[in-house]
C-alpha positions in Angstrom: 14.1 -14.9 -6.5 13.0 -18.5 -5.2 16.2 -18.6 -3.2 15.5 -15.3 -1.7 12.2 -16.3 -0.6 13.3 -19.6 1.1 16.1 -17.6 2.9 13.5 -14.9 4.0 11.3 -17.9 5.5 14.2 -19.8 7.1 15.3 -16.4 8.6 11.6 -15.5 10.0 11.5 -19.3 11.4 14.9 -18.9 13.2 13.7 -15.5 14.5 10.5 -16.4 15.5 11.7 -19.4 17.3 14.7 -17.5 19.3 12.2 -14.8 20.2 9.5 -17.2 21.2 12.3 -18.9 23.4 13.4 -15.6 24.7 9.4 -14.9 25.7 9.0 -18.4 27.4 12.2 -18.6 29.3 12.9 -15.1 30.1 9.5 -13.6 30.4 7.8 -16.6 31.7 5.1 -16.0 29.2 2.8 -19.2 29.1 -0.6 -19.4 27.1 -3.5 -21.4 28.7 -6.8 -22.0 27.4 -9.8 -23.4 29.3 -7.2 -24.5 32.2 -5.3 -26.2 29.7 -1.5 -25.1 29.4 -0.1 -25.0 26.0 3.3 -26.2 25.3 6.1 -23.6 24.5 6.2 -24.3 20.8 2.7 -24.0 20.7 2.8 -20.7 22.8 5.4 -19.7 20.2 3.4 -20.3 17.1 0.3 -18.7 19.0 2.3 -15.3 19.6 3.5 -15.4 15.8 0.2 -16.0 14.6 -1.2 -13.0 16.6 1.8 -10.8 15.4 1.4 -11.8 11.8 -2.4 -10.9 12.1 -1.6 -7.6 13.6 1.0 -6.7 11.0 -1.4 -7.5 8.1 -4.1 -5.4 9.8 -1.4 -2.5 10.3 -0.7 -2.7 6.6 -4.2 -2.6 5.5 -5.0 0.4 7.5 -1.9 2.2 6.3 -2.6 1.3 2.6 -6.2 2.3 2.9 -5.3 5.7 4.5 -3.0 6.3 1.8 -4.7 5.0 -0.9 -7.9 7.3 0.4 -5.4 10.2 0.4 -4.1 9.8 -3.1 -7.7 9.2 -4.2 -8.7 12.5 -2.8 -5.6 14.4 -4.6 -6.5 12.9 -7.8 -10.3 13.9 -7.3 -9.3 17.3 -6.6 -7.0 17.7 -9.4 -9.4 16.5 -11.8 -12.2 18.6 -10.1 -9.8 21.5 -10.6 -9.0 20.6 -14.4 -12.9 20.4 -15.1 -13.7 23.8 -13.4 -10.7 25.6 -15.3 -11.9 23.9 -18.5 -15.5 24.9 -18.0 -14.5 28.3 -17.2 -12.0 29.1 -20.2 -13.7 27.1 -22.8 -14.6 30.0 -24.8 -11.1 31.7 -24.7 -9.7 28.2 -25.7 -12.5 27.9 -28.6 -11.4 31.5 -29.8 -8.0 30.8 -29.6 -8.1 27.4 -31.7 -10.4 29.4 -34.2 -7.9 31.8 -34.7 -5.0 29.5 -34.9 -6.6 27.5 -37.4 -7.6 30.5 -39.9 -4.0 32.1 -39.6 -1.6 29.1 -39.9 0.4 28.9 -42.6 -1.0 26.0 -45.1 1.7 23.9 -46.3 1.4 22.6 -50.0 3.0 19.5 -50.6 6.0 19.6 -53.2 5.8 17.2 -55.8 
């Protein structure tokens, strides 16, 4: 498992560096802040950080929407169960009483 994590991190580093190199060389992407131009590696790290933050925010939004939908469905099922139970409780009670009265009582054989 640890080997897979290390391999995934190395692949992410290589992809980030490669795509960052493409962004700086082909697209002429450069970051500057307060009239200070960042170095290409720093620009690549900045782009990587921005993308990572956006991915995390996307996952949070996706999972929160998914969780809200699941919560609403579970609440609806519980509500329907309670509503059905509250409507049919006399029938369930009457059926249970009849079942307890007419069932065969088994006596233990010694």
